[in-house]
N, CA, C and O atoms as a Tinker XYZ file with bonds, in Angstrom:
   520  protein
     1  N     15.478000  -15.706000  -47.374000    73     2
     2  CA    14.147000  -16.213000  -47.083000    64     1     3
     3  C     14.221000  -17.537000  -46.326000    63     2     4     5
     4  O     13.420000  -17.791000  -45.427000    81     3
     5  N     15.182000  -18.373000  -46.695000    73     3     6
     6  CA    15.351000  -19.666000  -46.032000    64     5     7
     7  C     15.675000  -19.470000  -44.548000    63     6     8     9
     8  O     15.174000  -20.203000  -43.695000    81     7
     9  N     16.527000  -18.462000  -44.243000    73     7    10
    10  CA    16.906000  -18.182000  -42.862000    64     9    11
    11  C     15.670000  -17.754000  -42.060000    63    10    12    13
    12  O     15.504000  -18.177000  -40.916000    81    11
    13  N     14.803000  -16.919000  -42.646000    73    11    14
    14  CA    13.584000  -16.471000  -41.992000    64    13    15
    15  C     12.683000  -17.663000  -41.668000    63    14    16    17
    16  O     12.103000  -17.725000  -40.584000    81    15
    17  N     12.565000  -18.598000  -42.596000    73    15    18
    18  CA    11.745000  -19.790000  -42.376000    64    17    19
    19  C     12.283000  -20.618000  -41.224000    63    18    20    21
    20  O     11.508000  -21.167000  -40.440000    81    19
    21  N     13.600000  -20.715000  -41.112000    73    19    22
    22  CA    14.200000  -21.460000  -40.006000    64    21    23
    23  C     13.920000  -20.791000  -38.665000    63    22    24    25
    24  O     13.658000  -21.471000  -37.673000    81    23
    25  N     13.973000  -19.467000  -38.631000    73    23    26
    26  CA    13.684000  -18.730000  -37.403000    64    25    27
    27  C     12.228000  -18.939000  -37.001000    63    26    28    29
    28  O     11.937000  -19.196000  -35.833000    81    27
    29  N     11.325000  -18.831000  -37.950000    73    27    30
    30  CA     9.901000  -19.037000  -37.665000    64    29    31
    31  C      9.666000  -20.464000  -37.168000    63    30    32    33
    32  O      8.917000  -20.664000  -36.211000    81    31
    33  N     10.277000  -21.432000  -37.784000    73    31    34
    34  CA    10.120000  -22.825000  -37.367000    64    33    35
    35  C     10.672000  -23.036000  -35.963000    63    34    36    37
    36  O     10.080000  -23.764000  -35.167000    81    35
    37  N     11.806000  -22.403000  -35.653000    73    35    38
    38  CA    12.391000  -22.536000  -34.317000    64    37    39
    39  C     11.489000  -21.907000  -33.263000    63    38    40    41
    40  O     11.303000  -22.478000  -32.189000    81    39
    41  N     10.930000  -20.744000  -33.557000    73    39    42
    42  CA    10.018000  -20.100000  -32.621000    64    41    43
    43  C      8.752000  -20.927000  -32.411000    63    42    44    45
    44  O      8.269000  -21.051000  -31.285000    81    43
    45  N      8.228000  -21.479000  -33.464000    73    43    46
    46  CA     7.026000  -22.323000  -33.349000    64    45    47
    47  C      7.307000  -23.536000  -32.485000    63    46    48    49
    48  O      6.479000  -23.916000  -31.658000    81    47
    49  N      8.468000  -24.148000  -32.668000    73    47    50
    50  CA     8.836000  -25.313000  -31.856000    64    49    51
    51  C      8.995000  -24.923000  -30.391000    63    50    52    53
    52  O      8.581000  -25.664000  -29.499000    81    51
    53  N      9.596000  -23.765000  -30.145000    73    51    54
    54  CA     9.783000  -23.289000  -28.775000    64    53    55
    55  C      8.441000  -23.034000  -28.106000    63    54    56    57
    56  O      8.234000  -23.417000  -26.954000    81    55
    57  N      7.539000  -22.396000  -28.816000    73    55    58
    58  CA     6.220000  -22.129000  -28.259000    64    57    59
    59  C      5.434000  -23.408000  -28.014000    63    58    60    61
    60  O      4.683000  -23.500000  -27.043000    81    59
    61  N      5.599000  -24.381000  -28.873000    73    59    62
    62  CA     4.896000  -25.654000  -28.697000    64    61    63
    63  C      5.376000  -26.381000  -27.456000    63    62    64    65
    64  O      4.612000  -27.134000  -26.852000    81    63
    65  N      6.619000  -26.174000  -27.064000    73    63    66
    66  CA     7.183000  -26.853000  -25.898000    64    65    67
    67  C      6.994000  -26.070000  -24.612000    63    66    68    69
    68  O      7.219000  -26.610000  -23.529000    81    67
    69  N      6.582000  -24.800000  -24.704000    73    67    70
    70  CA     6.460000  -23.978000  -23.505000    64    69    71
    71  C      5.173000  -24.313000  -22.773000    63    70    72    73
    72  O      4.245000  -24.871000  -23.359000    81    71
    73  N      5.115000  -23.964000  -21.459000    73    71    74
    74  CA     3.898000  -24.232000  -20.681000    64    73    75
    75  C      2.713000  -23.441000  -21.227000    63    74    76    77
    76  O      2.879000  -22.445000  -21.931000    81    75
    77  N      1.526000  -23.903000  -20.888000    73    75    78
    78  CA     0.309000  -23.196000  -21.255000    64    77    79
    79  C      0.318000  -21.817000  -20.603000    63    78    80    81
    80  O      0.567000  -21.698000  -19.403000    81    79
    81  N      0.052000  -20.791000  -21.377000    73    79    82
    82  CA     0.049000  -19.432000  -20.843000    64    81    83
    83  C     -1.282000  -18.772000  -21.188000    63    82    84    85
    84  O     -1.788000  -18.898000  -22.304000    81    83
    85  N     -1.822000  -18.083000  -20.229000    73    83    86
    86  CA    -3.077000  -17.369000  -20.455000    64    85    87
    87  C     -2.954000  -15.979000  -19.872000    63    86    88    89
    88  O     -2.494000  -15.823000  -18.741000    81    87
    89  N     -3.356000  -14.962000  -20.623000    73    87    90
    90  CA    -3.319000  -13.594000  -20.115000    64    89    91
    91  C     -4.544000  -13.341000  -19.244000    63    90    92    93
    92  O     -5.668000  -13.702000  -19.592000    81    91
    93  N     -4.292000  -12.711000  -18.108000    73    91    94
    94  CA    -5.346000  -12.419000  -17.146000    64    93    95
    95  C     -5.070000  -11.081000  -16.483000    63    94    96    97
    96  O     -4.089000  -10.405000  -16.794000    81    95
    97  N     -5.955000  -10.709000  -15.561000    73    95    98
    98  CA    -5.798000   -9.497000  -14.768000    64    97    99
    99  C     -5.628000   -9.908000  -13.313000    63    98   100   101
   100  O     -6.341000  -10.777000  -12.811000    81    99
   101  N     -4.673000   -9.271000  -12.645000    73    99   102
   102  CA    -4.540000   -9.441000  -11.200000    64   101   103
   103  C     -5.085000   -8.179000  -10.553000    63   102   104   105
   104  O     -4.489000   -7.107000  -10.657000    81   103
   105  N     -6.213000   -8.318000   -9.891000    73   103   106
   106  CA    -6.846000   -7.208000   -9.183000    64   105   107
   107  C     -6.442000   -7.295000   -7.724000    63   106   108   109
   108  O     -6.531000   -8.355000   -7.104000    81   107
   109  N     -6.000000   -6.175000   -7.184000    73   107   110
   110  CA    -5.650000   -6.099000   -5.773000    64   109   111
   111  C     -6.504000   -5.008000   -5.148000    63   110   112   113
   112  O     -6.511000   -3.864000   -5.603000    81   111
   113  N     -7.222000   -5.381000   -4.101000    73   111   114
   114  CA    -8.082000   -4.448000   -3.377000    64   113   115
   115  C     -7.586000   -4.337000   -1.942000    63   114   116   117
   116  O     -7.261000   -5.339000   -1.305000    81   115
   117  N     -7.531000   -3.112000   -1.445000    73   115   118
   118  CA    -7.058000   -2.837000   -0.086000    64   117   119
   119  C     -8.227000   -2.326000    0.744000    63   118   120   121
   120  O     -8.790000   -1.269000    0.459000    81   119
   121  N     -8.586000   -3.089000    1.777000    73   119   122
   122  CA    -9.740000   -2.759000    2.615000    64   121   123
   123  C     -9.252000   -2.318000    3.994000    63   122   124   125
   124  O     -8.757000   -3.132000    4.773000    81   123
   125  N     -9.395000   -1.026000    4.289000    73   123   126
   126  CA    -9.089000   -0.547000    5.632000    64   125   127
   127  C    -10.113000   -1.090000    6.608000    63   126   128   129
   128  O    -11.293000   -1.209000    6.276000    81   127
   129  N     -9.666000   -1.421000    7.817000    73   127   130
   130  CA   -10.548000   -2.062000    8.789000    64   129   131
   131  C    -11.045000   -1.132000    9.891000    63   130   132   133
   132  O    -11.873000   -1.539000   10.706000    81   131
   133  N    -10.553000    0.118000    9.935000    73   131   134
   134  CA   -11.047000    1.055000   10.945000    64   133   135
   135  C    -12.438000    1.543000   10.549000    63   134   136   137
   136  O    -12.705000    1.830000    9.382000    81   135
   137  N    -13.307000    1.628000   11.538000    73   135   138
   138  CA   -14.666000    2.104000   11.332000    64   137   139
   139  C    -14.847000    3.461000   11.992000    63   138   140   141
   140  O    -14.129000    3.786000   12.938000    81   139
   141  N    -15.788000    4.252000   11.512000    73   139   142
   142  CA   -16.081000    5.508000   12.203000    64   141   143
   143  C    -16.473000    5.219000   13.651000    63   142   144   145
   144  O    -17.152000    4.232000   13.931000    81   143
   145  N    -16.046000    6.074000   14.555000    73   143   146
   146  CA   -16.393000    5.885000   15.968000    64   145   147
   147  C    -15.386000    5.045000   16.727000    63   146   148   149
   148  O    -15.600000    4.739000   17.899000    81   147
   149  N    -14.290000    4.666000   16.083000    73   147   150
   150  CA   -13.239000    3.947000   16.789000    64   149   151
   151  C    -13.335000    2.432000   16.773000    63   150   152   153
   152  O    -12.441000    1.756000   17.282000    81   151
   153  N    -14.380000    1.890000   16.211000    73   151   154
   154  CA   -14.507000    0.430000   16.106000    64   153   155
   155  C    -13.681000   -0.073000   14.922000    63   154   156   157
   156  O    -13.155000    0.722000   14.143000    81   155
   157  N    -13.571000   -1.391000   14.791000    73   155   158
   158  CA   -12.893000   -1.993000   13.650000    64   157   159
   159  C    -13.751000   -3.122000   13.086000    63   158   160   161
   160  O    -14.591000   -3.685000   13.788000    81   159
   161  N    -13.534000   -3.444000   11.823000    73   159   162
   162  CA   -14.198000   -4.596000   11.213000    64   161   163
   163  C    -13.634000   -5.837000   11.898000    63   162   164   165
   164  O    -12.426000   -6.071000   11.871000    81   163
   165  N    -14.495000   -6.618000   12.499000    73   163   166
   166  CA   -14.040000   -7.818000   13.212000    64   165   167
   167  C    -13.679000   -8.920000   12.214000    63   166   168   169
   168  O    -14.075000   -8.875000   11.049000    81   167
   169  N    -12.935000   -9.892000   12.687000    73   167   170
   170  CA   -12.590000  -11.028000   11.829000    64   169   171
   171  C    -13.857000  -11.770000   11.400000    63   170   172   173
   172  O    -13.948000  -12.253000   10.272000    81   171
   173  N    -14.819000  -11.855000   12.296000    73   171   174
   174  CA   -16.094000  -12.499000   11.964000    64   173   175
   175  C    -16.844000  -11.731000   10.875000    63   174   176   177
   176  O    -17.385000  -12.334000    9.948000    81   175
   177  N    -16.877000  -10.393000   10.990000    73   175   178
   178  CA   -17.528000   -9.569000    9.966000    64   177   179
   179  C    -16.801000   -9.678000    8.629000    63   178   180   181
   180  O    -17.437000   -9.729000    7.576000    81   179
   181  N    -15.461000   -9.715000    8.671000    73   179   182
   182  CA   -14.674000   -9.852000    7.440000    64   181   183
   183  C    -14.975000  -11.192000    6.769000    63   182   184   185
   184  O    -15.184000  -11.246000    5.557000    81   183
   185  N    -14.999000  -12.269000    7.548000    73   183   186
   186  CA   -15.298000  -13.589000    6.980000    64   185   187
   187  C    -16.708000  -13.634000    6.407000    63   186   188   189
   188  O    -16.945000  -14.285000    5.389000    81   187
   189  N    -17.641000  -12.947000    7.053000    73   187   190
   190  CA   -19.003000  -12.858000    6.525000    64   189   191
   191  C    -19.035000  -12.111000    5.198000    63   190   192   193
   192  O    -19.760000  -12.498000    4.281000    81   191
   193  N    -18.248000  -11.040000    5.094000    73   191   194
   194  CA   -18.166000  -10.291000    3.843000    64   193   195
   195  C    -17.588000  -11.166000    2.734000    63   194   196   197
   196  O    -18.089000  -11.157000    1.610000    81   195
   197  N    -16.547000  -11.911000    3.045000    73   195   198
   198  CA   -15.974000  -12.818000    2.041000    64   197   199
   199  C    -17.015000  -13.841000    1.582000    63   198   200   201
   200  O    -17.172000  -14.089000    0.386000    81   199
   201  N    -17.720000  -14.429000    2.546000    73   199   202
   202  CA   -18.700000  -15.467000    2.220000    64   201   203
   203  C    -19.897000  -14.913000    1.441000    63   202   204   205
   204  O    -20.363000  -15.537000    0.488000    81   203
   205  N    -20.388000  -13.750000    1.847000    73   203   206
   206  CA   -21.603000  -13.182000    1.252000    64   205   207
   207  C    -21.350000  -12.442000   -0.056000    63   206   208   209
   208  O    -22.197000  -12.460000   -0.949000    81   207
   209  N    -20.194000  -11.792000   -0.178000    73   207   210
   210  CA   -19.959000  -10.869000   -1.282000    64   209   211
   211  C    -18.879000  -11.360000   -2.251000    63   210   212   213
   212  O    -19.105000  -11.407000   -3.460000    81   211
   213  N    -17.717000  -11.721000   -1.727000    73   211   214
   214  CA   -16.587000  -12.036000   -2.608000    64   213   215
   215  C    -16.698000  -13.435000   -3.213000    63   214   216   217
   216  O    -16.582000  -13.589000   -4.429000    81   215
   217  N    -16.919000  -14.442000   -2.394000    73   215   218
   218  CA   -16.949000  -15.821000   -2.887000    64   217   219
   219  C    -18.001000  -16.047000   -3.979000    63   218   220   221
   220  O    -17.699000  -16.724000   -4.962000    81   219
   221  N    -19.223000  -15.510000   -3.854000    73   219   222
   222  CA   -20.189000  -15.718000   -4.942000    64   221   223
   223  C    -19.740000  -15.106000   -6.279000    63   222   224   225
   224  O    -20.120000  -15.596000   -7.343000    81   223
   225  N    -18.947000  -14.055000   -6.224000    73   223   226
   226  CA   -18.502000  -13.395000   -7.452000    64   225   227
   227  C    -17.229000  -14.018000   -8.033000    63   226   228   229
   228  O    -16.995000  -13.960000   -9.240000    81   227
   229  N    -16.410000  -14.614000   -7.159000    73   227   230
   230  CA   -15.165000  -15.258000   -7.593000    64   229   231
   231  C    -15.016000  -16.615000   -6.898000    63   230   232   233
   232  O    -14.120000  -16.796000   -6.074000    81   231
   233  N    -15.889000  -17.560000   -7.230000    73   231   234
   234  CA   -15.880000  -18.860000   -6.543000    64   233   235
   235  C    -14.646000  -19.708000   -6.852000    63   234   236   237
   236  O    -14.356000  -20.657000   -6.123000    81   235
   237  N    -13.917000  -19.379000   -7.921000    73   235   238
   238  CA   -12.729000  -20.173000   -8.262000    64   237   239
   239  C    -11.546000  -19.858000   -7.369000    63   238   240   241
   240  O    -10.567000  -20.605000   -7.368000    81   239
   241  N    -11.605000  -18.779000   -6.610000    73   239   242
   242  CA   -10.561000  -18.520000   -5.635000    64   241   243
   243  C    -10.004000  -17.119000   -5.644000    63   242   244   245
   244  O    -10.180000  -16.360000   -6.597000    81   243
   245  N     -9.324000  -16.794000   -4.556000    73   243   246
   246  CA    -8.690000  -15.507000   -4.329000    64   245   247
   247  C     -7.757000  -15.674000   -3.139000    63   246   248   249
   248  O     -7.742000  -16.723000   -2.495000    81   247
   249  N     -6.988000  -14.647000   -2.855000    73   247   250
   250  CA    -6.066000  -14.671000   -1.724000    64   249   251
   251  C     -6.319000  -13.459000   -0.852000    63   250   252   253
   252  O     -6.563000  -12.364000   -1.358000    81   251
   253  N     -6.263000  -13.650000    0.468000    73   251   254
   254  CA    -6.393000  -12.555000    1.421000    64   253   255
   255  C     -5.094000  -12.473000    2.219000    63   254   256   257
   256  O     -4.585000  -13.477000    2.718000    81   255
   257  N     -4.577000  -11.257000    2.324000    73   255   258
   258  CA    -3.339000  -11.007000    3.061000    64   257   259
   259  C     -3.627000   -9.990000    4.156000    63   258   260   261
   260  O     -4.230000   -8.948000    3.899000    81   259
   261  N     -3.197000  -10.294000    5.377000    73   259   262
   262  CA    -3.295000   -9.322000    6.464000    64   261   263
   263  C     -2.161000   -8.327000    6.310000    63   262   264   265
   264  O     -1.013000   -8.714000    6.091000    81   263
   265  N     -2.482000   -7.031000    6.426000    73   263   266
   266  CA    -1.474000   -5.999000    6.227000    64   265   267
   267  C     -1.750000   -4.835000    7.168000    63   266   268   269
   268  O     -2.749000   -4.807000    7.887000    81   267
   269  N     -0.839000   -3.886000    7.139000    73   267   270
   270  CA    -0.980000   -2.643000    7.879000    64   269   271
   271  C     -0.650000   -1.526000    6.918000    63   270   272   273
   272  O      0.395000   -1.564000    6.268000    81   271
   273  N     -1.506000   -0.538000    6.810000    73   271   274
   274  CA    -1.270000    0.508000    5.825000    64   273   275
   275  C     -1.618000    1.877000    6.346000    63   274   276   277
   276  O     -2.058000    2.050000    7.483000    81   275
   277  N     -1.407000    2.842000    5.481000    73   275   278
   278  CA    -1.795000    4.205000    5.814000    64   277   279
   279  C     -2.247000    4.924000    4.562000    63   278   280   281
   280  O     -1.852000    4.570000    3.451000    81   279
   281  N     -3.069000    5.924000    4.746000    73   279   282
   282  CA    -3.526000    6.741000    3.636000    64   281   283
   283  C     -3.946000    8.099000    4.173000    63   282   284   285
   284  O     -4.144000    8.284000    5.374000    81   283
   285  N     -4.075000    9.028000    3.264000    73   283   286
   286  CA    -4.558000   10.358000    3.607000    64   285   287
   287  C     -5.600000   10.723000    2.566000    63   286   288   289
   288  O     -5.379000   10.537000    1.369000    81   287
   289  N     -6.726000   11.238000    3.011000    73   287   290
   290  CA    -7.827000   11.600000    2.126000    64   289   291
   291  C     -7.414000   12.794000    1.263000    63   290   292   293
   292  O     -7.230000   13.896000    1.780000    81   291
   293  N     -7.268000   12.581000   -0.056000    73   291   294
   294  CA    -6.818000   13.679000   -0.918000    64   293   295
   295  C     -7.865000   14.775000   -1.118000    63   294   296   297
   296  O     -7.541000   15.857000   -1.608000    81   295
   297  N     -9.113000   14.502000   -0.745000    73   295   298
   298  CA   -10.158000   15.507000   -0.942000    64   297   299
   299  C    -10.280000   16.483000    0.227000    63   298   300   301
   300  O    -11.067000   17.428000    0.167000    81   299
   301  N     -9.504000   16.258000    1.292000    73   299   302
   302  CA    -9.566000   17.106000    2.478000    64   301   303
   303  C     -8.227000   17.819000    2.653000    63   302   304   305
   304  O     -7.182000   17.179000    2.767000    81   303
   305  N     -8.272000   19.157000    2.674000    73   303   306
   306  CA    -7.038000   19.918000    2.873000    64   305   307
   307  C     -6.455000   19.597000    4.250000    63   306   308   309
   308  O     -7.174000   19.564000    5.248000    81   307
   309  N     -5.155000   19.365000    4.287000    73   307   310
   310  CA    -4.441000   19.056000    5.543000    64   309   311
   311  C     -5.034000   17.848000    6.275000    63   310   312   313
   312  O     -5.056000   17.812000    7.505000    81   311
   313  N     -5.507000   16.877000    5.524000    73   311   314
   314  CA    -6.069000   15.672000    6.140000    64   313   315
   315  C     -4.973000   14.931000    6.903000    63   314   316   317
   316  O     -3.822000   14.892000    6.468000    81   315
   317  N     -5.335000   14.347000    8.036000    73   315   318
   318  CA    -4.335000   13.581000    8.787000    64   317   319
   319  C     -4.042000   12.254000    8.088000    63   318   320   321
   320  O     -4.849000   11.762000    7.300000    81   319
   321  N     -2.898000   11.698000    8.384000    73   319   322
   322  CA    -2.557000   10.366000    7.895000    64   321   323
   323  C     -3.275000    9.354000    8.780000    63   322   324   325
   324  O     -3.179000    9.406000   10.006000    81   323
   325  N     -3.986000    8.446000    8.153000    73   323   326
   326  CA    -4.704000    7.398000    8.869000    64   325   327
   327  C     -3.902000    6.106000    8.737000    63   326   328   329
   328  O     -3.580000    5.676000    7.629000    81   327
   329  N     -3.587000    5.500000    9.860000    73   327   330
   330  CA    -2.860000    4.225000    9.876000    64   329   331
   331  C     -3.804000    3.173000   10.443000    63   330   332   333
   332  O     -4.427000    3.376000   11.484000    81   331
   333  N     -3.899000    2.044000    9.740000    73   331   334
   334  CA    -4.871000    1.049000   10.180000    64   333   335
   335  C     -4.539000   -0.345000    9.665000    63   334   336   337
   336  O     -3.820000   -0.517000    8.680000    81   335
   337  N     -5.085000   -1.331000   10.364000    73   335   338
   338  CA    -5.016000   -2.709000    9.874000    64   337   339
   339  C     -5.785000   -2.771000    8.567000    63   338   340   341
   340  O     -6.778000   -2.068000    8.378000    81   339
   341  N     -5.311000   -3.625000    7.667000    73   339   342
   342  CA    -5.857000   -3.686000    6.314000    64   341   343
   343  C     -5.947000   -5.135000    5.865000    63   342   344   345
   344  O     -5.113000   -5.960000    6.237000    81   343
   345  N     -6.946000   -5.440000    5.075000    73   343   346
   346  CA    -7.034000   -6.729000    4.388000    64   345   347
   347  C     -6.762000   -6.459000    2.910000    63   346   348   349
   348  O     -7.381000   -5.584000    2.304000    81   347
   349  N     -5.835000   -7.217000    2.344000    73   347   350
   350  CA    -5.519000   -7.105000    0.928000    64   349   351
   351  C     -6.108000   -8.322000    0.234000    63   350   352   353
   352  O     -5.796000   -9.459000    0.588000    81   351
   353  N     -6.949000   -8.084000   -0.742000    73   351   354
   354  CA    -7.611000   -9.147000   -1.496000    64   353   355
   355  C     -7.010000   -9.178000   -2.898000    63   354   356   357
   356  O     -7.033000   -8.175000   -3.610000    81   355
   357  N     -6.475000  -10.325000   -3.289000    73   355   358
   358  CA    -5.872000  -10.489000   -4.612000    64   357   359
   359  C     -6.704000  -11.510000   -5.382000    63   358   360   361
   360  O     -6.924000  -12.631000   -4.924000    81   359
   361  N     -7.160000  -11.091000   -6.567000    73   359   362
   362  CA    -7.979000  -11.954000   -7.418000    64   361   363
   363  C     -7.352000  -11.964000   -8.807000    63   362   364   365
   364  O     -7.147000  -10.906000   -9.402000    81   363
   365  N     -7.047000  -13.140000   -9.326000    73   363   366
   366  CA    -6.574000  -13.270000  -10.703000    64   365   367
   367  C     -7.747000  -13.805000  -11.512000    63   366   368   369
   368  O     -8.322000  -14.843000  -11.185000    81   367
   369  N     -8.095000  -13.072000  -12.584000    73   367   370
   370  CA    -9.307000  -13.401000  -13.315000    64   369   371
   371  C     -9.185000  -12.981000  -14.772000    63   370   372   373
   372  O     -8.303000  -12.195000  -15.120000    81   371
   373  N    -10.058000  -13.495000  -15.623000    73   371   374
   374  CA   -10.071000  -13.050000  -17.021000    64   373   375
   375  C    -10.465000  -11.575000  -17.100000    63   374   376   377
   376  O    -11.192000  -11.073000  -16.242000    81   375
   377  N     -9.992000  -10.903000  -18.108000    73   375   378
   378  CA   -10.340000   -9.495000  -18.320000    64   377   379
   379  C    -11.659000   -9.431000  -19.086000    63   378   380   381
   380  O    -11.675000   -9.409000  -20.317000    81   379
   381  N    -12.761000   -9.402000  -18.341000    73   379   382
   382  CA   -14.082000   -9.341000  -18.967000    64   381   383
   383  C    -14.910000   -8.228000  -18.332000    63   382   384   385
   384  O    -14.593000   -7.742000  -17.246000    81   383
   385  N    -15.951000   -7.841000  -19.014000    73   383   386
   386  CA   -16.876000   -6.842000  -18.479000    64   385   387
   387  C    -17.505000   -7.376000  -17.195000    63   386   388   389
   388  O    -17.701000   -6.626000  -16.238000    81   387
   389  N    -17.818000   -8.664000  -17.173000    73   387   390
   390  CA   -18.462000   -9.271000  -16.006000    64   389   391
   391  C    -17.561000   -9.230000  -14.772000    63   390   392   393
   392  O    -18.021000   -8.910000  -13.676000    81   391
   393  N    -16.271000   -9.555000  -14.952000    73   391   394
   394  CA   -15.387000   -9.548000  -13.789000    64   393   395
   395  C    -15.123000   -8.114000  -13.317000    63   394   396   397
   396  O    -14.991000   -7.879000  -12.116000    81   395
   397  N    -15.047000   -7.171000  -14.230000    73   395   398
   398  CA   -14.892000   -5.766000  -13.836000    64   397   399
   399  C    -16.099000   -5.305000  -13.022000    63   398   400   401
   400  O    -15.946000   -4.597000  -12.027000    81   399
   401  N    -17.281000   -5.703000  -13.440000    73   399   402
   402  CA   -18.504000   -5.350000  -12.704000    64   401   403
   403  C    -18.513000   -6.007000  -11.327000    63   402   404   405
   404  O    -18.934000   -5.392000  -10.348000    81   403
   405  N    -18.051000   -7.251000  -11.248000    73   403   406
   406  CA   -18.003000   -7.961000   -9.968000    64   405   407
   407  C    -17.056000   -7.260000   -8.997000    63   406   408   409
   408  O    -17.369000   -7.126000   -7.814000    81   407
   409  N    -15.910000   -6.817000   -9.483000    73   407   410
   410  CA   -14.961000   -6.082000   -8.637000    64   409   411
   411  C    -15.587000   -4.775000   -8.157000    63   410   412   413
   412  O    -15.468000   -4.428000   -6.982000    81   411
   413  N    -16.247000   -4.054000   -9.047000    73   411   414
   414  CA   -16.902000   -2.796000   -8.671000    64   413   415
   415  C    -17.973000   -3.042000   -7.600000    63   414   416   417
   416  O    -18.113000   -2.246000   -6.671000    81   415
   417  N    -18.719000   -4.127000   -7.725000    73   415   418
   418  CA   -19.743000   -4.467000   -6.733000    64   417   419
   419  C    -19.113000   -4.755000   -5.371000    63   418   420   421
   420  O    -19.623000   -4.312000   -4.342000    81   419
   421  N    -18.007000   -5.497000   -5.366000    73   419   422
   422  CA   -17.322000   -5.814000   -4.105000    64   421   423
   423  C    -16.922000   -4.523000   -3.396000    63   422   424   425
   424  O    -17.157000   -4.369000   -2.198000    81   423
   425  N    -16.320000   -3.601000   -4.136000    73   423   426
   426  CA   -15.900000   -2.330000   -3.544000    64   425   427
   427  C    -17.101000   -1.547000   -3.009000    63   426   428   429
   428  O    -17.069000   -1.042000   -1.887000    81   427
   429  N    -18.140000   -1.451000   -3.804000    73   427   430
   430  CA   -19.326000   -0.694000   -3.419000    64   429   431
   431  C    -19.989000   -1.289000   -2.178000    63   430   432   433
   432  O    -20.384000   -0.560000   -1.268000    81   431
   433  N    -20.106000   -2.600000   -2.147000    73   431   434
   434  CA   -20.755000   -3.261000   -1.003000    64   433   435
   435  C    -19.919000   -3.147000    0.267000    63   434   436   437
   436  O    -20.477000   -3.021000    1.357000    81   435
   437  N    -18.592000   -3.188000    0.148000    73   435   438
   438  CA   -17.744000   -3.013000    1.327000    64   437   439
   439  C    -17.923000   -1.596000    1.893000    63   438   440   441
   440  O    -18.095000   -1.412000    3.098000    81   439
   441  N    -17.880000   -0.607000    1.001000    73   439   442
   442  CA   -18.025000    0.780000    1.455000    64   441   443
   443  C    -19.378000    0.981000    2.142000    63   442   444   445
   444  O    -19.454000    1.651000    3.172000    81   443
   445  N    -20.429000    0.415000    1.586000    73   443   446
   446  CA   -21.761000    0.570000    2.175000    64   445   447
   447  C    -21.885000   -0.192000    3.489000    63   446   448   449
   448  O    -22.419000    0.334000    4.465000    81   447
   449  N    -21.396000   -1.422000    3.518000    73   447   450
   450  CA   -21.549000   -2.265000    4.709000    64   449   451
   451  C    -20.758000   -1.722000    5.890000    63   450   452   453
   452  O    -21.216000   -1.786000    7.030000    81   451
   453  N    -19.559000   -1.182000    5.617000    73   451   454
   454  CA   -18.668000   -0.775000    6.701000    64   453   455
   455  C    -18.430000    0.741000    6.752000    63   454   456   457
   456  O    -17.483000    1.200000    7.391000    81   455
   457  N    -19.279000    1.505000    6.088000    73   455   458
   458  CA   -19.229000    2.968000    6.123000    64   457   459
   459  C    -17.816000    3.482000    5.805000    63   458   460   461
   460  O    -17.247000    4.274000    6.556000    81   459
   461  N    -17.270000    3.017000    4.683000    73   459   462
   462  CA   -15.929000    3.395000    4.258000    64   461   463
   463  C    -16.000000    4.403000    3.118000    63   462   464   465
   464  O    -16.942000    4.390000    2.325000    81   463
   465  N    -15.014000    5.263000    3.042000    73   463   466
   466  CA   -14.978000    6.268000    1.980000    64   465   467
   467  C    -14.442000    5.675000    0.682000    63   466   468   469
   468  O    -14.879000    6.061000   -0.402000    81   467
   469  N    -13.493000    4.732000    0.785000    73   467   470
   470  CA   -12.899000    4.189000   -0.431000    64   469   471
   471  C    -12.321000    2.803000   -0.182000    63   470   472   473
   472  O    -12.120000    2.379000    0.956000    81   471
   473  N    -12.063000    2.116000   -1.284000    73   471   474
   474  CA   -11.307000    0.871000   -1.309000    64   473   475
   475  C    -10.240000    1.085000   -2.374000    63   474   476   477
   476  O    -10.568000    1.304000   -3.540000    81   475
   477  N     -8.966000    1.024000   -1.988000    73   475   478
   478  CA    -7.892000    1.225000   -2.952000    64   477   479
   479  C     -7.849000    0.019000   -3.880000    63   478   480   481
   480  O     -8.014000   -1.117000   -3.436000    81   479
   481  N     -7.627000    0.270000   -5.182000    73   479   482
   482  CA    -7.792000   -0.774000   -6.202000    64   481   483
   483  C     -6.699000   -0.624000   -7.250000    63   482   484   485
   484  O     -6.493000    0.463000   -7.791000    81   483
   485  N     -5.998000   -1.717000   -7.535000    73   483   486
   486  CA    -5.054000   -1.740000   -8.646000    64   485   487
   487  C     -5.357000   -2.945000   -9.516000    63   486   488   489
   488  O     -5.853000   -3.965000   -9.039000    81   487
   489  N     -5.053000   -2.813000  -10.801000    73   487   490
   490  CA    -5.152000   -3.911000  -11.762000    64   489   491
   491  C     -3.817000   -4.002000  -12.511000    63   490   492   493
   492  O     -3.208000   -2.987000  -12.849000    81   491
   493  N     -3.386000   -5.218000  -12.759000    73   491   494
   494  CA    -2.164000   -5.435000  -13.529000    64   493   495
   495  C     -2.384000   -6.621000  -14.457000    63   494   496   497
   496  O     -3.005000   -7.612000  -14.070000    81   495
   497  N     -1.881000   -6.520000  -15.666000    73   495   498
   498  CA    -1.926000   -7.656000  -16.593000    64   497   499
   499  C     -0.909000   -8.695000  -16.128000    63   498   500   501
   500  O      0.226000   -8.363000  -15.785000    81   499
   501  N     -1.325000   -9.931000  -16.124000    73   499   502
   502  CA    -0.435000  -11.023000  -15.724000    64   501   503
   503  C     -0.588000  -12.169000  -16.721000    63   502   504   505
   504  O     -1.585000  -12.268000  -17.436000    81   503
   505  N      0.411000  -13.014000  -16.745000    73   503   506
   506  CA     0.354000  -14.232000  -17.544000    64   505   507
   507  C      0.380000  -15.405000  -16.575000    63   506   508   509
   508  O      1.300000  -15.532000  -15.767000    81   507
   509  N     -0.615000  -16.247000  -16.657000    73   507   510
   510  CA    -0.665000  -17.440000  -15.808000    64   509   511
   511  C      0.188000  -18.504000  -16.464000    63   510   512   513
   512  O      0.011000  -18.830000  -17.638000    81   511
   513  N      1.114000  -19.039000  -15.692000    73   511   514
   514  CA     1.989000  -20.099000  -16.199000    64   513   515
   515  C      1.744000  -21.328000  -15.335000    63   514   516   517
   516  O      2.025000  -21.314000  -14.137000    81   515
   517  N      1.233000  -22.366000  -15.925000    73   515   518
   518  CA     0.937000  -23.582000  -15.170000    64   517   519
   519  C      1.866000  -24.692000  -15.551000    63   518   520
   520  O      1.763000  -25.795000  -15.014000    81   519
């Protein structure tokens, strides 16, 4: 029993000395920039979307990465592979009903504004270490 108490005390001391850690969700959204009819989402339109839609929902911050991707529509037999410029939006946020709703709104508004079929979306649990 004495040995167990020493282990518990050592772990408590280690945790007390470790950096502040908070569990969060890292949401990554992939926005294809090709539009029907051969046009593309312009940089000005993208910045407007960030200002009007994303920033009000996540004012504490996010990251945007320019990328190039491809996808194929799984609902269409023998669908062609679509290759296009892509914006990757990464948001680290608390796991709450409100933030999940905000992410869903961002996806829905992008699809409506730019006539898109989908926005690829992943979520991963992360620990913030400051």
